[in-house]
LORODO-461421 format. One record per residue (C-alpha): x, y, z. Coordinates in steps of 0.05 Angstrom, whole numbers, padded with zeros to 5 digits, always signed. Example, Ala and Ser with C-alpha at 12.3 -4.5 7.8 and 13.67 -1.06 7.14 Angstrom:
residues 2
+00246-00090+00156+00273-00021+00143
END
This chain:
residues 143
-03454-01174+00381-03413-01176+00316-03409-01253+00320-03482-01259+00333-03499-01212+00275-03459-01254+00229-03490-01318+00253-03560-01295+00248-03550-01266+00179-03510-01327+00156-03447-01285+00139-03374-01309+00133-03332-01299+00196-03290-01250+00157-03352-01207+00138-03335-01134+00162-03383-01117+00219-03379-01058+00270-03422-01052+00328-03433-01009+00388-03476-01031+00447-03510-00981+00494-03543-01008+00554-03602-00969+00577-03660-00993+00619-03717-01019+00576-03769-01069+00592-03744-01119+00541-03730-01088+00473-03662-01080+00440-03642-01022+00391-03590-01017+00343-03559-00961+00297-03536-00995+00234-03492-00972+00180-03494-01017+00120-03438-01007+00066-03454-01029-00007-03413-01036-00071-03455-00985-00107-03494-00922-00087-03555-00935-00046-03627-00918-00074-03664-00896-00009-03730-00909-00044-03711-00979-00063-03689-00995+00004-03750-00968+00036-03791-01011-00010-03751-01073+00008-03759-01059+00079-03833-01048+00072-03841-01119+00038-03790-01157+00085-03822-01209+00127-03812-01194+00204-03799-01120+00193-03846-01060+00206-03822-00996+00171-03835-00940+00222-03803-00877+00187-03845-00816+00190-03803-00761+00226-03852-00706+00212-03905-00741+00254-03854-00766+00307-03862-00836+00283-03795-00875+00289-03769-00939+00320-03771-00938+00395-03762-00992+00449-03827-00974+00478-03870-00986+00415-03826-01045+00396-03845-01081+00461-03897-01137+00452-03887-01143+00376-03861-01201+00335-03837-01154+00280-03775-01109+00287-03785-01036+00278-03740-01002+00226-03735-00930+00212-03693-00867+00210-03670-00888+00139-03617-00842+00106-03555-00839+00069-03494-00842+00116-03455-00778+00106-03388-00803+00127-03384-00866+00078-03401-00867+00006-03451-00922-00014-03475-00930+00056-03547-00935+00084-03558-00916+00157-03621-00938+00195-03644-00953+00267-03679-01017+00291-03717-01037+00353-03742-01106+00370-03773-01144+00427-03715-01186+00449-03762-01242+00476-03807-01245+00416-03760-01229+00362-03696-01257+00393-03661-01322+00400-03724-01365+00409-03763-01339+00348-03700-01339+00305-03685-01409+00326-03757-01427+00303-03749-01391+00239-03679-01421+00225-03712-01489+00238-03760-01481+00181-03736-01425+00134-03766-01457+00068-03839-01443+00096-03834-01371+00105-03879-01333+00153-03955-01345+00143-04012-01333+00189-04010-01405+00208-03936-01405+00222-03942-01341+00263-03991-01380+00306-03942-01435+00314-03888-01388+00335-03932-01357+00386-03948-01427+00418-03873-01444+00417-03855-01379+00451-03909-01389+00502-03880-01453+00518-03808-01424+00526-03832-01363+00563-03895-01387+00602-03892-01331+00653-03880-01276+00606-03927-01288+00548-04002-01293+00565
END
């Protein structure tokens, strides 16, 4: 998991990454609890704004109304759900959050397509192209 994270994010081989994998039965969504360490204190409002504006990310973070990332709700979506955003109490300058994503729609296949043409960004047209490519890759899963 740590090697794949570095590869997907374009990080150096010596970039520190710590991961824990928990295998539970879900239809096809993966989940991760992430603690990101920074050089300076984290501004939660700025982090929330950055995630709201990030392509491929859907901020789902309304604990009062029981809205947070879940494999059940991430299933069938191209965007990755991110939520449970908070300061980490164990580490200074750390942000903790939870993510869920459909491993077929936002997994290796789509990441390969996005890596193939990163300069274009995601537009409505490119989303249609991505769906077509994924339907060709997974004809029995995607209708």
